[in-house]
Structures are given as structure tokens and as C-alpha cells.
Backbone as CSV, one residue per row, in Angstrom:
resi,resn,N_x,N_y,N_z,CA_x,CA_y,CA_z,C_x,C_y,C_z
1,UNK,-15.885,2.869,41.292,-15.516,3.975,40.431,-15.034,3.475,39.076
2,UNK,-15.048,4.326,38.119,-14.740,3.933,36.753,-13.313,3.447,36.630
3,UNK,-12.405,4.111,37.361,-10.997,3.739,37.252,-10.696,2.395,37.863
4,UNK,-11.619,1.828,38.711,-11.352,0.556,39.374,-12.151,-0.590,38.773
5,UNK,-12.796,-0.395,37.680,-13.591,-1.452,37.065,-12.701,-2.555,36.532
6,UNK,-13.130,-3.802,36.702,-12.423,-4.963,36.158,-13.139,-5.445,34.914
7,UNK,-12.586,-6.489,34.306,-13.127,-6.973,33.043,-14.559,-7.438,33.203
8,UNK,-14.871,-8.027,34.389,-16.212,-8.570,34.591,-17.171,-7.546,35.169
9,UNK,-16.709,-6.378,35.534,-17.588,-5.348,36.075,-18.492,-4.804,34.983
10,UNK,-19.687,-4.383,35.390,-20.603,-3.761,34.445,-21.079,-2.459,35.045
11,UNK,-21.458,-1.509,34.227,-21.991,-0.258,34.767,-23.299,-0.511,35.494
12,UNK,-23.601,0.312,36.495,-24.798,0.097,37.305,-26.032,0.687,36.650
13,UNK,-25.884,1.557,35.662,-27.040,2.206,35.035,-27.114,1.835,33.571
14,UNK,-27.712,0.676,33.297,-27.889,0.250,31.913,-29.343,0.467,31.518
15,UNK,-29.569,1.191,30.462,-30.920,1.439,29.977,-31.136,0.607,28.719
16,UNK,-32.186,-0.244,28.693,-32.414,-1.065,27.485,-32.648,-0.181,26.269
17,UNK,-32.036,-0.554,25.163,-32.213,0.181,23.929,-33.317,-0.472,23.087
18,UNK,-34.112,0.309,22.403,-35.149,-0.290,21.534,-34.519,-1.114,20.433
19,UNK,-35.157,-2.203,20.122,-34.644,-3.118,19.114,-35.007,-2.598,17.735
20,UNK,-34.228,-1.636,17.291,-34.472,-1.058,15.977,-33.263,-1.258,15.099
21,UNK,-33.498,-1.460,13.845,-32.409,-1.645,12.887,-32.252,-0.367,12.081
22,UNK,-31.119,0.304,12.222,-30.959,1.568,11.505,-30.895,1.354,10.000
23,UNK,-31.404,2.327,9.290,-31.339,2.269,7.841,-29.912,2.536,7.386
24,UNK,-29.314,1.619,6.631,-27.915,1.842,6.217,-27.808,3.086,5.346
25,UNK,-26.794,3.863,5.685,-26.566,5.079,4.900,-25.655,4.753,3.733
26,UNK,-25.782,5.506,2.662,-24.904,5.230,1.513,-23.439,5.440,1.874
27,UNK,-22.574,4.589,1.373,-21.145,4.658,1.664,-20.549,5.908,1.031
28,UNK,-19.859,6.655,1.878,-19.251,7.894,1.401,-17.825,7.631,0.935
29,UNK,-17.529,8.046,-0.260,-16.187,7.888,-0.796,-15.418,9.199,-0.609
30,UNK,-14.345,9.119,0.191,-13.521,10.295,0.409,-12.350,10.285,-0.565
31,UNK,-12.054,11.429,-1.141,-10.913,11.462,-2.065,-9.609,11.159,-1.335
32,UNK,-8.731,10.445,-1.970,-7.441,10.102,-1.381,-6.563,11.344,-1.350
33,UNK,-6.077,11.645,-0.150,-5.233,12.830,-0.003,-3.851,12.561,-0.593
34,UNK,-3.289,13.536,-1.269,-1.948,13.332,-1.817,-0.913,13.232,-0.709
35,UNK,0.131,12.454,-0.956,1.195,12.332,0.034,1.931,13.660,0.152
36,UNK,2.640,13.843,1.283,3.346,15.094,1.524,4.388,15.329,0.436
37,UNK,4.354,16.480,-0.212,5.313,16.720,-1.298,6.746,16.757,-0.789
38,UNK,7.645,16.095,-1.511,9.044,16.075,-1.113,9.869,17.017,-1.971
39,UNK,9.272,17.533,-3.042,9.994,18.495,-3.860,10.052,19.834,-3.143
40,UNK,11.027,20.651,-3.511,11.070,22.000,-3.007,9.862,22.736,-3.570
41,UNK,9.038,23.292,-2.715,7.817,23.952,-3.148,7.655,25.249,-2.384
42,UNK,6.574,25.924,-2.661,6.318,27.179,-1.974,6.053,26.948,-0.498
43,UNK,5.670,25.717,-0.138,5.289,25.435,1.236,6.339,24.707,2.054
44,UNK,7.146,23.882,1.430,8.093,23.086,2.214,9.426,22.950,1.482
45,UNK,10.487,22.806,2.285,11.820,22.622,1.728,11.971,21.231,1.129
46,UNK,12.781,21.127,0.117,13.184,19.825,-0.405,14.061,19.169,0.655
47,UNK,13.686,17.974,1.082,14.432,17.269,2.126,14.530,15.782,1.811
48,UNK,14.774,15.426,0.534,14.811,14.013,0.170,16.169,13.553,-0.339
49,UNK,17.193,14.389,-0.198,18.530,13.966,-0.626,19.005,12.800,0.233
50,UNK,19.857,11.961,-0.337,20.374,10.800,0.380,21.910,10.782,0.329
51,UNK,22.550,11.122,1.459,22.000,11.537,2.748,21.458,12.955,2.698
52,UNK,20.685,13.297,3.725,20.024,14.604,3.730,21.020,15.748,3.852
53,UNK,22.083,15.539,4.644,23.079,16.590,4.822,24.037,16.254,5.944
54,UNK,24.870,17.224,6.274,25.859,17.059,7.344,25.290,17.559,8.663
55,UNK,25.710,16.901,9.748,25.355,17.320,11.103,26.626,17.316,11.941
56,UNK,27.030,18.481,12.425,28.215,18.609,13.270,27.779,18.809,14.714
57,UNK,28.253,17.937,15.604,27.973,18.064,17.034,29.282,18.396,17.749
58,UNK,29.312,19.512,18.450,30.469,19.882,19.269,30.053,19.726,20.723
59,UNK,30.704,18.804,21.406,30.344,18.427,22.778,31.495,18.758,23.722
60,UNK,31.374,19.852,24.453,32.408,20.257,25.406,32.011,19.811,26.804
61,UNK,32.807,18.905,27.353,32.494,18.290,28.644,33.528,18.665,29.707
62,UNK,34.808,18.495,29.370,35.891,18.708,30.346,36.630,20.003,30.014
63,UNK,36.565,20.966,30.933,37.133,22.286,30.712,38.465,22.442,31.414
64,UNK,39.353,23.232,30.798,40.668,23.476,31.376,40.522,24.132,32.743
65,UNK,41.352,23.737,33.704,41.252,24.340,35.050,41.351,25.859,35.036
66,UNK,42.225,26.404,34.178,42.401,27.860,34.149,41.175,28.584,33.598
67,UNK,40.274,27.848,32.955,39.056,28.481,32.429,38.067,28.821,33.538
68,UNK,38.244,28.146,34.696,37.342,28.314,35.836,35.904,27.912,35.505
69,UNK,35.771,27.042,34.513,34.472,26.491,34.147,34.381,25.053,34.629
70,UNK,33.247,24.676,35.196,33.081,23.319,35.707,32.873,22.330,34.558
71,UNK,33.228,21.072,34.813,32.953,20.031,33.827,31.454,19.791,33.733
72,UNK,31.008,19.389,32.553,29.572,19.275,32.264,29.142,17.799,32.287
73,UNK,28.979,17.267,33.502,28.546,15.886,33.640,27.152,15.709,33.042
74,UNK,26.983,14.655,32.303,25.695,14.385,31.667,25.638,14.804,30.212
75,UNK,26.631,15.597,29.761,26.590,16.072,28.376,26.819,14.948,27.377
76,UNK,27.600,13.924,27.766,27.816,12.796,26.852,26.513,12.055,26.570
77,UNK,25.599,12.065,27.544,24.293,11.444,27.331,23.537,12.213,26.259
78,UNK,23.564,13.541,26.360,22.937,14.376,25.328,23.536,14.105,23.957
79,UNK,24.860,14.048,23.915,25.564,13.865,22.647,25.193,12.538,21.995
80,UNK,25.163,11.474,22.784,24.828,10.158,22.247,23.399,10.134,21.692
81,UNK,22.470,10.770,22.415,21.081,10.805,21.955,20.959,11.516,20.614
82,UNK,21.614,12.681,20.516,21.476,13.478,19.298,22.227,12.854,18.128
83,UNK,23.327,12.179,18.397,24.044,11.483,17.330,23.157,10.396,16.738
84,UNK,22.529,9.601,17.598,21.633,8.540,17.111,20.428,9.127,16.394
85,UNK,19.887,10.206,16.944,18.669,10.777,16.365,18.906,11.306,14.961
86,UNK,19.998,12.068,14.767,20.206,12.660,13.452,20.739,11.644,12.444
87,UNK,21.357,10.584,12.897,21.675,9.491,11.980,20.371,8.844,11.500
88,UNK,19.428,8.698,12.417,18.136,8.119,12.045,17.372,9.025,11.076
89,UNK,17.664,10.329,11.126,17.044,11.282,10.204,17.848,11.427,8.912
90,UNK,18.792,10.505,8.698,19.570,10.389,7.466,20.582,11.527,7.273
91,UNK,21.227,11.937,8.380,22.317,12.900,8.300,23.666,12.206,8.488
92,UNK,24.691,12.785,7.883,26.064,12.364,8.131,26.506,13.079,9.394
93,UNK,26.655,12.356,10.494,26.920,12.973,11.791,28.400,12.873,12.143
94,UNK,28.969,13.985,12.522,30.355,14.046,12.975,30.379,14.684,14.357
95,UNK,31.018,14.019,15.307,31.075,14.495,16.684,32.499,14.938,17.023
96,UNK,32.606,16.138,17.568,33.884,16.660,18.038,33.757,16.968,19.529
97,UNK,34.736,16.518,20.304,34.643,16.619,21.757,35.769,17.476,22.327
98,UNK,35.389,18.306,23.300,36.338,19.111,24.081,37.224,19.985,23.190
99,UNK,36.590,20.941,22.533,37.299,21.833,21.622,37.543,23.192,22.261
100,UNK,38.718,23.747,22.008,39.013,25.120,22.389,38.333,26.066,21.390
101,UNK,38.344,27.346,21.717,37.683,28.322,20.853,38.182,28.237,19.414
102,UNK,39.478,28.240,19.212,40.028,28.229,17.851,39.676,26.925,17.135
103,UNK,39.560,25.826,17.875,39.184,24.553,17.259,37.712,24.548,16.852
104,UNK,36.863,25.208,17.648,35.459,25.347,17.262,35.367,26.105,15.947
105,UNK,36.100,27.212,15.858,36.099,28.010,14.628,36.624,27.200,13.444
106,UNK,37.661,26.401,13.696,38.228,25.582,12.620,37.215,24.576,12.099
107,UNK,36.488,23.904,13.001,35.505,22.905,12.575,34.356,23.551,11.823
108,UNK,33.921,24.726,12.269,32.849,25.425,11.571,33.304,25.897,10.197
109,UNK,34.542,26.358,10.122,35.084,26.787,8.831,35.188,25.607,7.871
110,UNK,35.649,24.464,8.387,35.757,23.267,7.549,34.379,22.828,7.055
111,UNK,33.370,22.940,7.910,32.011,22.575,7.497,31.513,23.514,6.399
112,UNK,31.833,24.791,6.523,31.373,25.764,5.527,32.034,25.570,4.176
113,UNK,33.224,24.949,4.168,33.964,24.750,2.924,33.611,23.437,2.222
114,UNK,32.803,22.605,2.882,32.361,21.367,2.233,31.436,21.697,1.065
115,UNK,31.340,20.765,0.141,30.404,20.910,-0.976,29.057,20.331,-0.548
116,UNK,28.088,21.209,-0.319,26.756,20.788,0.117,25.764,20.716,-1.045
117,UNK,26.274,20.790,-2.252,25.378,20.893,-3.411,24.480,19.672,-3.578
118,UNK,24.918,18.501,-3.107,24.117,17.290,-3.241,23.253,17.024,-2.012
119,UNK,23.286,17.950,-1.061,22.517,17.781,0.172,21.449,18.858,0.281
120,UNK,20.491,18.631,1.186,19.348,19.534,1.317,19.353,20.366,2.590
121,UNK,20.235,20.061,3.545,20.147,20.700,4.851,21.487,20.583,5.555
122,UNK,21.703,21.413,6.575,22.908,21.299,7.392,22.529,21.610,8.838
123,UNK,23.108,20.853,9.769,22.779,20.982,11.191,24.061,21.164,12.000
124,UNK,24.020,22.100,12.942,25.114,22.290,13.901,24.518,22.238,15.300
125,UNK,25.102,21.417,16.159,24.638,21.272,17.535,25.787,21.621,18.474
126,UNK,25.551,22.560,19.384,26.568,23.001,20.330,26.136,22.596,21.738
127,UNK,26.956,21.812,22.409,26.710,21.397,23.791,27.861,21.924,24.636
128,UNK,27.627,22.957,25.415,28.726,23.574,26.155,28.177,24.528,27.206
129,UNK,29.103,25.210,27.904,28.709,26.345,28.721,28.439,27.518,27.791
130,UNK,27.633,28.447,28.266,27.309,29.611,27.458,27.250,30.874,28.279
131,UNK,27.115,31.988,27.590,27.005,33.274,28.259,26.248,34.241,27.375
132,UNK,25.954,35.415,27.922,25.260,36.454,27.193,26.284,37.469,26.689
133,UNK,26.184,37.855,25.422,27.104,38.835,24.844,26.298,39.847,24.037
134,UNK,26.933,40.965,23.746,26.282,41.943,22.888,26.140,41.358,21.486
135,UNK,25.052,41.710,20.782,24.785,41.118,19.475,23.834,42.022,18.726
136,UNK,23.707,41.791,17.427,22.701,42.509,16.654,21.791,41.581,15.861
137,UNK,21.917,40.267,16.084,21.039,39.330,15.382,20.701,38.130,16.253
138,UNK,21.677,37.285,16.566,21.429,36.099,17.384,22.138,36.260,18.731
139,UNK,21.421,36.162,19.832,22.043,36.361,21.146,22.866,35.163,21.596
140,UNK,23.700,35.407,22.612,24.411,34.328,23.277,25.738,33.979,22.662
141,UNK,26.516,33.192,23.415,27.822,32.710,22.974,28.084,31.359,23.618
142,UNK,28.951,30.580,22.996,29.276,29.231,23.459,30.767,29.181,23.776
143,UNK,31.100,28.564,24.911,32.492,28.509,25.357,33.248,27.304,24.799
144,UNK,34.519,27.542,24.461,35.459,26.467,24.260,35.985,26.022,25.621
145,UNK,36.676,24.891,25.647,37.144,24.383,26.938,38.259,25.235,27.526
146,UNK,38.795,26.181,26.740,39.832,27.080,27.240,39.250,28.336,27.872
147,UNK,37.925,28.431,27.945,37.301,29.593,28.565,37.088,30.755,27.624
148,UNK,37.421,30.592,26.348,37.185,31.618,25.341,35.933,31.238,24.553
149,UNK,35.098,32.221,24.238,33.812,31.895,23.636,33.728,32.310,22.172
150,UNK,32.720,31.731,21.508,32.367,32.093,20.131,30.902,32.535,20.151
151,UNK,30.599,33.756,19.745,29.201,34.196,19.721,28.354,33.356,18.765
152,UNK,27.117,33.111,19.132,26.211,32.351,18.279,26.055,33.042,16.923
153,UNK,26.048,34.351,16.937,25.924,35.086,15.679,27.049,34.731,14.713
154,UNK,28.259,34.562,15.233,29.391,34.188,14.385,29.308,32.729,13.961
155,UNK,28.779,31.890,14.835,28.591,30.477,14.480,27.675,30.362,13.263
156,UNK,26.580,31.110,13.268,25.656,31.049,12.138,26.257,31.671,10.882
157,UNK,27.127,32.656,11.051,27.719,33.329,9.886,28.512,32.369,8.998
158,UNK,29.108,31.341,9.591,29.914,30.405,8.798,29.093,29.740,7.699
159,UNK,27.803,29.560,7.934,26.980,28.811,6.983,25.968,29.679,6.253
160,UNK,26.033,30.996,6.415,25.028,31.821,5.758,25.266,31.892,4.250
161,UNK,24.361,32.566,3.556,24.419,32.596,2.097,25.665,33.226,1.537
162,UNK,26.329,34.050,2.341,27.531,34.717,1.865,28.772,33.833,1.970
163,UNK,28.868,33.081,3.077,30.095,32.330,3.341,30.027,30.871,2.924
164,UNK,28.827,30.366,2.636,28.694,28.972,2.200,27.710,28.914,1.029
165,UNK,28.199,29.199,-0.196,27.305,29.286,-1.362,26.510,28.013,-1.636
166,UNK,27.093,26.839,-1.341,26.381,25.602,-1.681,25.207,25.325,-0.737
167,UNK,25.039,26.161,0.301,23.882,26.030,1.176,22.878,27.159,0.973
168,UNK,23.074,27.953,-0.052,22.133,29.042,-0.317,20.740,28.484,-0.610
169,UNK,19.746,29.051,0.037,18.363,28.612,-0.174,18.004,27.326,0.537
170,UNK,18.953,26.737,1.283,18.708,25.484,2.002,18.670,25.753,3.504
171,UNK,17.894,24.973,4.244,17.779,25.219,5.686,19.068,24.890,6.434
172,UNK,19.438,25.791,7.332,20.612,25.637,8.193,20.125,25.723,9.635
173,UNK,20.267,24.630,10.369,19.679,24.502,11.699,20.765,24.481,12.765
174,UNK,20.565,25.260,13.818,21.511,25.337,14.924,20.759,25.059,16.220
175,UNK,21.249,24.079,16.974,20.665,23.736,18.269,21.702,24.038,19.349
176,UNK,21.352,24.932,20.275,22.308,25.422,21.269,21.882,24.976,22.653
177,UNK,22.575,23.975,23.209,22.350,23.574,24.594,23.445,24.250,25.427
178,UNK,23.141,25.436,25.890,24.067,26.224,26.703,23.261,27.332,27.339
179,UNK,23.771,27.915,28.401,23.049,28.996,29.052,23.093,30.253,28.212
180,UNK,22.028,31.026,28.307,21.997,32.323,27.651,22.393,33.436,28.582
181,UNK,22.695,33.104,29.824,23.059,34.098,30.822,23.091,33.439,32.180
182,UNK,23.026,34.256,33.250,23.149,33.678,34.588,21.928,33.918,35.475
183,UNK,20.837,34.416,34.891,19.628,34.601,35.681,18.901,33.279,35.846
184,UNK,18.309,33.088,37.035,17.517,31.892,37.301,16.047,32.279,37.349
185,UNK,15.252,31.580,36.580,13.843,31.904,36.430,13.027,31.107,37.437
186,UNK,12.335,31.813,38.351,11.482,31.124,39.312,10.044,31.034,38.822
187,UNK,9.780,31.586,37.623,8.461,31.454,37.027,7.417,32.333,37.696
188,UNK,6.141,32.077,37.377,5.034,32.804,37.978,3.890,31.833,38.198
189,UNK,2.989,32.172,39.098,1.921,31.265,39.481,0.858,31.189,38.391
190,UNK,0.330,29.977,38.207,-0.748,29.739,37.262,-1.832,28.940,37.954
191,UNK,-2.987,28.891,37.324,-4.063,28.044,37.822,-3.617,26.589,37.785
192,UNK,-3.898,25.806,38.828,-3.476,24.390,38.840,-3.988,23.603,37.652
193,UNK,-5.123,24.025,37.082,-5.691,23.295,35.949,-4.912,23.525,34.665
194,UNK,-4.046,24.554,34.637,-3.364,24.916,33.404,-1.982,24.294,33.271
195,UNK,-1.487,23.682,34.334,-0.124,23.179,34.281,-0.012,21.882,35.063
196,UNK,0.737,20.946,34.504,1.067,19.710,35.193,2.569,19.720,35.462
197,UNK,2.983,20.080,36.677,4.414,20.270,36.934,5.191,18.967,36.885
198,UNK,6.403,19.062,36.397,7.352,17.948,36.407,8.604,18.446,37.091
199,UNK,9.125,17.686,38.022,10.227,18.161,38.826,11.533,17.512,38.417
200,UNK,12.568,18.340,38.283,13.896,17.841,37.981,14.499,17.177,39.197
201,UNK,15.626,16.509,38.993,16.274,15.794,40.081,17.206,16.662,40.902
202,UNK,17.757,16.059,41.930,18.710,16.773,42.782,20.021,17.033,42.061
203,UNK,20.247,16.334,40.959,21.525,16.461,40.253,21.491,17.516,39.162
204,UNK,20.453,18.354,39.141,20.367,19.385,38.106,21.471,20.419,38.267
205,UNK,22.136,20.722,37.151,23.161,21.754,37.109,22.805,22.747,36.019
206,UNK,23.485,23.899,36.038,23.272,24.875,34.985,24.511,24.974,34.111
207,UNK,24.322,25.528,32.928,25.435,25.804,32.031,25.697,27.309,31.982
208,UNK,25.481,27.991,33.116,25.543,29.451,33.136,26.939,29.983,33.398
209,UNK,27.305,31.020,32.674,28.507,31.807,32.917,28.064,33.269,32.852
210,UNK,28.555,34.134,33.757,28.134,35.531,33.728,28.382,36.187,32.378
211,UNK,27.586,37.214,32.094,27.682,37.929,30.825,29.060,38.504,30.628
212,UNK,29.581,38.379,29.401,30.887,38.924,29.078,30.732,40.272,28.404
213,UNK,31.659,41.172,28.696,31.616,42.488,28.067,32.416,42.515,26.781
214,UNK,33.187,41.440,26.543,34.003,41.394,25.331,33.163,40.985,24.147
215,UNK,33.453,41.544,22.990,32.708,41.183,21.781,33.351,40.028,21.046
216,UNK,34.609,39.663,21.415,35.298,38.526,20.810,35.156,38.559,19.296
217,UNK,35.659,39.607,18.683,35.440,39.834,17.263,35.994,38.712,16.411
218,UNK,35.245,38.359,15.372,35.608,37.315,14.427,35.771,37.960,13.069
219,UNK,36.733,37.457,12.296,37.031,38.101,11.010,35.987,37.747,9.968
220,UNK,34.731,38.074,10.275,33.632,37.886,9.328,32.756,39.123,9.378
221,UNK,32.347,39.606,8.236,31.533,40.810,8.191,30.067,40.455,8.101
222,UNK,29.228,41.449,8.342,27.800,41.299,8.152,27.346,42.118,6.948
223,UNK,28.202,42.179,5.932,27.875,42.956,4.746,26.716,42.310,3.995
224,UNK,25.972,43.118,3.261,24.852,42.559,2.482,25.326,41.491,1.510
225,UNK,24.487,40.477,1.321,24.826,39.364,0.433,24.498,39.757,-1.009
226,UNK,25.536,39.994,-1.782,25.338,40.440,-3.161,25.239,39.279,-4.142
227,UNK,25.435,38.045,-3.655,25.488,36.905,-4.566,24.114,36.301,-4.813
228,UNK,23.165,36.571,-3.942,21.819,36.036,-4.129,20.814,37.146,-3.886
229,UNK,19.563,36.842,-4.177,18.514,37.830,-3.932,17.867,37.607,-2.571
230,UNK,18.353,36.622,-1.792,17.809,36.366,-0.467,18.633,37.094,0.582
231,UNK,18.011,37.527,1.675,18.786,38.124,2.767,19.771,37.115,3.331
232,UNK,20.908,37.597,3.810,21.969,36.708,4.290,21.503,35.734,5.359
233,UNK,20.720,36.151,6.368,20.332,35.184,7.402,19.130,34.324,7.043
234,UNK,18.634,34.395,5.810,17.458,33.591,5.462,17.794,32.106,5.513
235,UNK,16.763,31.311,5.769,16.876,29.842,5.834,17.702,29.387,7.030
236,UNK,17.751,30.192,8.079,18.465,29.839,9.306,17.476,29.751,10.452
237,UNK,17.605,28.700,11.252,16.854,28.585,12.495,17.822,28.267,13.622
238,UNK,17.752,29.050,14.692,18.570,28.804,15.879,17.638,28.459,17.029
239,UNK,17.770,27.257,17.538,16.959,26.803,18.666,17.811,26.836,19.931
240,UNK,17.354,27.591,20.911,18.077,27.733,22.175,17.413,26.901,23.266
241,UNK,18.241,26.329,24.123,17.703,25.542,25.226,17.039,26.409,26.281
242,UNK,17.349,27.714,26.284,16.767,28.598,27.284,16.611,29.993,26.725
243,UNK,15.745,30.778,27.343,15.519,32.152,26.922,16.778,32.975,27.157
244,UNK,17.144,33.869,26.229,18.364,34.664,26.394,18.420,35.361,27.755
245,UNK,19.565,35.204,28.417,19.760,35.818,29.722,19.577,34.866,30.884
246,UNK,19.037,33.655,30.614,18.725,32.729,31.693,19.552,31.447,31.607
247,UNK,19.584,30.733,32.737,20.350,29.500,32.806,19.594,28.366,32.115
248,UNK,20.340,27.323,31.797,19.795,26.115,31.193,20.138,24.948,32.104
249,UNK,19.166,24.082,32.386,19.354,23.028,33.380,19.730,21.696,32.735
250,UNK,20.628,20.995,33.417,21.136,19.711,32.940,21.223,18.749,34.115
251,UNK,20.636,17.568,33.963,20.717,16.529,34.976,21.972,15.709,34.719
252,UNK,22.792,15.537,35.747,24.070,14.841,35.557,23.877,13.365,35.238
253,UNK,22.690,12.822,35.529,22.431,11.403,35.280,21.706,11.148,33.962
254,UNK,20.798,12.039,33.583,19.978,11.781,32.397,20.161,12.808,31.291
255,UNK,21.034,13.791,31.485,21.258,14.798,30.459,20.382,16.019,30.654
256,UNK,20.439,16.934,29.691,19.724,18.202,29.819,18.238,18.037,29.554
257,UNK,17.453,18.895,30.170,16.002,18.881,29.938,15.704,19.073,28.457
258,UNK,16.378,20.039,27.879,16.113,20.424,26.488,16.406,19.277,25.520
259,UNK,17.598,18.683,25.622,17.969,17.628,24.677,17.128,16.383,24.889
260,UNK,16.876,16.030,26.134,16.051,14.851,26.402,14.671,15.008,25.764
261,UNK,14.098,16.199,25.897,12.781,16.447,25.338,12.830,16.540,23.816
262,UNK,13.825,17.243,23.285,13.970,17.369,21.836,14.110,16.004,21.175
263,UNK,14.928,15.149,21.740,15.140,13.816,21.174,13.830,13.024,21.143
264,UNK,13.088,13.080,22.221,11.829,12.321,22.285,10.780,12.885,21.327
265,UNK,10.686,14.207,21.252,9.705,14.817,20.353,10.032,14.479,18.902
266,UNK,11.302,14.514,18.530,11.692,14.135,17.169,11.352,12.680,16.894
267,UNK,11.587,11.827,17.872,11.314,10.408,17.707,9.821,10.166,17.483
268,UNK,8.991,10.873,18.233,7.553,10.606,18.212,6.814,11.352,17.098
269,UNK,7.362,12.472,16.616,6.570,13.338,15.752,7.194,13.703,14.405
270,UNK,8.469,13.341,14.177,9.134,13.775,12.945,8.462,13.235,11.690
271,UNK,7.783,12.117,11.798,7.140,11.527,10.618,5.904,12.302,10.182
272,UNK,5.360,13.131,11.077,4.099,13.799,10.752,4.149,15.320,10.866
273,UNK,5.038,15.856,11.698,5.021,17.291,11.980,6.270,17.997,11.467
274,UNK,6.121,19.284,11.182,7.268,20.071,10.737,8.095,20.505,11.942
275,UNK,9.318,20.983,11.677,10.275,21.287,12.738,9.760,22.363,13.689
276,UNK,9.207,23.452,13.164,8.764,24.548,14.036,7.651,24.077,14.969
277,UNK,6.755,23.258,14.475,5.700,22.707,15.322,6.295,21.844,16.421
278,UNK,7.282,21.025,16.090,7.907,20.167,17.096,8.667,20.979,18.136
279,UNK,9.319,22.059,17.719,10.020,22.899,18.689,9.041,23.569,19.649
280,UNK,7.844,23.871,19.165,6.821,24.406,20.063,6.434,23.364,21.105
281,UNK,6.371,22.097,20.688,6.108,21.020,21.645,7.216,20.941,22.692
282,UNK,8.466,21.085,22.241,9.603,21.064,23.163,9.490,22.219,24.159
283,UNK,9.180,23.411,23.650,9.032,24.571,24.530,8.013,24.295,25.627
284,UNK,6.875,23.752,25.222,5.792,23.501,26.181,6.223,22.499,27.249
285,UNK,6.831,21.393,26.819,7.160,20.350,27.785,8.271,20.775,28.733
286,UNK,9.306,21.433,28.217,10.394,21.874,29.090,9.894,22.920,30.086
287,UNK,8.967,23.756,29.657,8.455,24.811,30.543,7.714,24.242,31.749
288,UNK,7.305,22.968,31.689,6.602,22.344,32.807,7.548,21.856,33.897
289,UNK,8.844,21.762,33.586,9.808,21.228,34.550,10.150,22.251,35.625
290,UNK,10.640,21.745,36.757,11.142,22.608,37.825,12.422,22.009,38.379
291,UNK,13.485,22.829,38.455,14.750,22.388,39.041,14.717,22.655,40.537
292,UNK,15.013,21.625,41.314,15.026,21.719,42.772,13.685,22.232,43.296
293,UNK,12.617,21.957,42.508,11.287,22.363,42.902,11.030,23.854,42.824
294,UNK,11.942,24.609,42.189,11.827,26.065,42.205,12.069,26.707,40.849
295,UNK,13.174,26.352,40.175,13.600,27.086,38.988,12.994,26.507,37.712
296,UNK,12.725,27.402,36.768,12.095,27.038,35.509,13.054,27.260,34.341
297,UNK,12.628,26.781,33.172,13.420,26.974,31.941,12.463,27.117,30.768
298,UNK,12.792,28.045,29.865,11.947,28.281,28.695,12.790,28.307,27.435
299,UNK,12.773,27.231,26.635,13.488,27.250,25.352,12.809,28.208,24.372
300,UNK,13.505,28.479,23.281,12.925,29.332,22.251,13.778,29.310,21.000
301,UNK,13.275,29.901,19.930,13.964,29.863,18.643,13.967,31.226,17.979
302,UNK,14.996,31.462,17.193,15.033,32.574,16.254,14.887,31.944,14.875
303,UNK,13.737,32.190,14.256,13.377,31.453,13.054,13.413,32.358,11.822
304,UNK,14.352,32.066,10.909,14.439,32.767,9.639,14.206,31.804,8.471
305,UNK,13.534,30.680,8.766,13.162,29.759,7.697,12.055,30.386,6.857
306,UNK,12.020,30.051,5.577,11.007,30.590,4.660,9.905,29.594,4.349
307,UNK,10.116,28.333,4.752,9.161,27.277,4.411,9.067,26.305,5.568
308,UNK,8.128,25.393,5.482,8.042,24.304,6.451,9.184,23.321,6.210
309,UNK,9.658,22.705,7.281,10.737,21.726,7.164,10.288,20.409,7.774
310,UNK,10.235,19.373,6.929,9.924,18.016,7.374,11.172,17.148,7.221
311,UNK,11.589,16.506,8.307,12.744,15.618,8.234,12.396,14.324,7.512
312,UNK,13.421,13.669,6.995,13.259,12.303,6.478,13.097,11.357,7.658
313,UNK,12.195,10.428,7.549,12.036,9.403,8.581,11.959,8.042,7.916
314,UNK,12.352,7.027,8.657,12.310,5.666,8.135,10.881,5.178,8.140
315,UNK,10.466,4.570,7.039,9.090,4.082,6.913,8.839,2.910,7.835
């Protein structure tokens, strides 16, 4: 068989070819394609500042006993991967660990008050337990270690065009590794030719907390942005590890499915592909996994970017 051929093996059906010399065709000169534009243009964001921008990672691992939330084993693996990855993408990375709700708000407020005028982008990464809450723009909420949550909608508000003027017109990226709810997705049957299943380990856990009825109001309004001509949520992308309402799986030994895949896709494709294309790759690969041979996960994004986004990569 073809798969068992060795170096000295030859195919059994060799047909002699006529000894003819082809007429050389004239050499075709192809025009040299221009390099990818790094200036802010109609098609892509300017992403050549040095450094590119700030990246805040909030990693909640150990929760207060009174919160009744379990510790998130494996989250430090996720945090280390993303810290290295975004440093490699030329971001100033700051990691905060085990924050209560008010401390999460404080760090986000401090980030919004920084001067981003010399930078091109800002990234916020939340690694924690999550839940489903009422919303009118971005679903879900992220827990502090005290069991009190911050809605994703409020997290994004800190950096929108109204509350952070120096980031107006610049991409603001949010990556949420947390559950969007407590439903477990068992998926649906497909043709065997359409899917190559990958199975999670026995150590898979979820970041699910039941839906909260509280709105956990934050002293920020959703009033129209009168300072610019762009809508307030423009230039924002929120990438969720799971579809709203469902659990997100995390292996206690190797980290979460979502972060492990995101890190690898960025490593392999950031030099050539834009962010939205890479997130589609992440969606596809994570959707192939199965926890305990049964449960599925589907990441997704709420995309309010106006242009393509290409990260800086080392040559």
C-alpha cells in the first residue's frame, strides 16, 4: 500500500514516457505584490505602534469559600500562555490575579484612564467563572473571587469611545474565558466525513455558574457618544470561549480548550491572517472537541470592528 512504501520501493504500474523534449515556454513575469499596508486605511487598522498597546489579563483562580465557587485549576496555564503570546505580539502585558469584583472594576478603570494616544490597540483578557445575566448589548458576566460579578457589557464600557477618548477609533479586544451559563451542549449528529472528533480528558471542568437575576448595576451610562461621530461600541470585539448560555470546558492539566486553541492559532497564523479569520479557526477547532466523550463547546464573537486587524509579528 502507498502508506507502507519505503525509500527503495517503486510503484508497480510504471508506464514508459515518450522521449520528447518540451518546447520551453516564455518566462512569465508576475508583478510584485505590495506588502500588507501598516497605515490606518479603509481596509485595516493601523497596528505598527511600538509597543502596540496595553494588555490586561485578570486571572481568577482561588475563590473565597463564602462565594461557593470552586477553584479554577489549570487557569494559570492559560494565563502563562496568553501572557507570552501577547508579549510576542508587542503588547505591554499586565497580569492581575485573584481579584474581587471591586478590584476588577478598579483595574479596568485604571486602564481606561491611561494615555493610549501613542498606542494602536488595547486588549483585556478575563479568566474566571462566569454566568448569564440580562443585557442589551454584550451577554454574560465574569465573577470576582468574592462571588460578585461584573457584566461583560460593563467591562467593555470602560474602554468605549465615551469613557476612554484616547482609544477612540482604535480596536479594543476582549477575550472572555468563562461560562456563559450552565447549560451543557451535547451537540447533534453529523456525517462521519464532516467531522474529526477530538476528545477532552477526564480532568475537564466547567466555569459555569447558574444565571443571576441581579443586574449588578454599574455607575456607567449607555448614553449616545456626543464626542465623536462613531457609535459608542464601534471598534470593539468580544470573543467568548462559549456560546451564551452554555458552559466552557477547562482541563485541569493543560488549561481551557479555548485558550489552548487560541494561543496556537495566533502562533501559527498571526503573521498572515486577520483576527476575525483566526477566531473562525478557533471556533472550528474547539467545536471538534468532546468533554467526557459527550459534551461540546462552541466559541463565538460579538464583532463591532470596522476594519481588518492584523497583529504585529516578529520577522
